C-alpha positions in Angstrom: -28.2 -3.2 2.3 -27.2 -3.0 6.0 -23.5 -3.8 5.1 -23.5 -1.1 2.4 -24.7 1.5 4.9 -21.9 0.5 7.3 -19.4 0.9 4.5 -20.8 4.3 3.6 -20.6 5.3 7.2 -16.9 4.7 7.0 -16.5 7.0 4.1 -14.3 9.5 6.0 -11.9 6.6 6.8 -11.8 5.5 3.1 -11.2 9.1 2.0 -8.4 9.6 4.5 -6.7 6.4 3.4 -7.3 7.5 -0.2 -5.5 10.8 0.4 -2.6 9.2 2.3 -2.2 6.6 -0.4 -2.3 9.2 -3.1 0.4 11.3 -1.3 2.7 8.3 -0.9 2.1 7.2 -4.5 2.8 10.7 -5.8 5.8 11.7 -3.7 7.5 8.7 -2.0 7.0 5.8 -4.3 8.6 7.5 -7.4 11.8 8.2 -5.4 11.8 4.6 -4.2 11.3 3.3 -7.8 14.0 5.7 -9.1 16.5 4.4 -6.6 15.8 0.8 -7.3 14.9 1.0 -11.0 17.3 3.6 -12.4 20.0 4.7 -9.9 21.3 1.3 -8.9 21.2 -0.3 -12.4 22.9 2.8 -13.9 25.7 2.6 -11.3 24.8 6.0 -9.8 24.4 4.3 -6.4 26.4 1.4 -5.1 24.5 -1.9 -5.4 26.1 -2.9 -2.0 24.1 -0.1 -0.4 20.8 -2.1 -0.8 22.2 -5.7 -1.0 20.1 -8.5 0.5 22.6 -9.1 3.3 22.7 -5.5 4.3 18.9 -5.0 4.2 18.4 -8.1 6.3 20.8 -6.8 8.9 19.0 -3.5 8.9 15.6 -5.2 9.3 16.9 -7.3 12.2 18.5 -4.3 14.0 16.6 -2.3 16.6 15.9 0.4 13.9 14.4 -2.2 11.6 10.9 -1.3 12.8 11.3 2.1 11.1 12.3 0.4 7.8 9.4 -2.1 8.2 6.9 0.7 8.8 8.3 2.5 5.7 7.9 -0.6 3.6 4.4 -1.2 5.0 3.4 2.4 4.1 4.6 2.3 0.5 2.9 -1.0 0.0 -0.4 -0.7 1.9 -1.6 2.9 1.6 -1.4 3.0 -2.2 -3.6 -0.2 -2.2 -6.3 1.8 -0.4 -5.8 4.6 -2.9 -6.3 2.2 -5.8 -9.3 0.5 -4.1 -11.1 3.8 -3.6 -10.4 4.9 -7.2 -11.7 1.6 -8.5 -14.8 1.7 -6.4 -15.7 5.3 -7.5 -15.0 4.4 -11.1 -17.5 1.5 -10.9 -20.0 3.7 -9.2 -19.7 6.2 -12.0 -20.4 3.4 -14.5 -23.7 2.9 -12.8 -23.7 -0.9 -12.8 -26.3 -1.5 -10.0 -25.4 -5.0 -9.0 -21.7 -4.3 -9.0 -22.1 -1.2 -6.8 -23.2 -3.4 -3.9 -20.3 -5.8 -4.0 -17.5 -3.5 -5.2 -16.8 -1.9 -1.9 -16.3 -5.3 -0.4 -14.1 -6.5 -3.2 -11.9 -3.3 -3.4 -11.6 -2.4 0.3 -11.5 -6.1 1.3 -8.7 -6.8 -1.1 -6.7 -3.8 0.2 -7.3 -5.0 3.8 -6.3 -8.6 3.0 -3.1 -7.5 1.1 -2.2 -5.1 4.0 -2.6 -8.0 6.5 -0.4 -10.2 4.3 2.2 -7.3 4.2 2.1 -7.1 8.0 2.6 -10.9 8.3 5.5 -10.9 5.9 7.3 -7.8 7.2 6.8 -8.3 10.9 6.6 -12.1 11.3 8.4 -13.7 8.4 11.3 -11.3 8.4 11.9 -11.2 12.1 
């Protein structure tokens, strides 16, 4: 129970990550998906604009940190948004034994996937 109290003490942190992830998922991610999923395949935007070679040169440039932070934000923060929604849904179902481990699974999964994102973006693509 001590760990659950510590997780509940961090509730403002989870709510702020939830809000930030929701904002990114609502406003920024659809534009990103539209660009990659509709505009480029339909020919509205040149495929050379986001080619692999060009993106790797941008990522290795001095301004690549900005692109990496953008990619980190559109990957990581929606994970925390989803983790918080999943945890609250499980709490609403009132499954007692799952309420104690669900914060660890949901937030832990978001943290692990965020760390993997950092490793891939900042260490593998350097």
